[in-house]
Phi, psi and omega in degrees: 000128179284151177264087183291338179299314180294321180299313182286332174292323176293320176296325176300310180296318181293323181289322176295315179295320178295320177296321178292320182291323183267004184299323181279345183262315185245131176295139178063024179292323180293322177295316179294319178296321178292319178298315178294324178296318178296319177299315179295322179294318177294322178294321176298319177296322178298312181292327177293321177296319177296321180294317180293322179295319179293323178292322180292323178292327180289332181278339183270000000 
């Protein structure tokens, strides 16, 4: 089973850094990077919740 939480946390960091790096080249790059980062952070939380729920069902 892949650990999608780690993947989306790395994407969160990369999107924030990408938005900061492209801010002087592309208008609203920081806004787009932050929006994508928030989406990735919420997705990581979703996958972590699913993983914890599956572990709790396995213990009972």
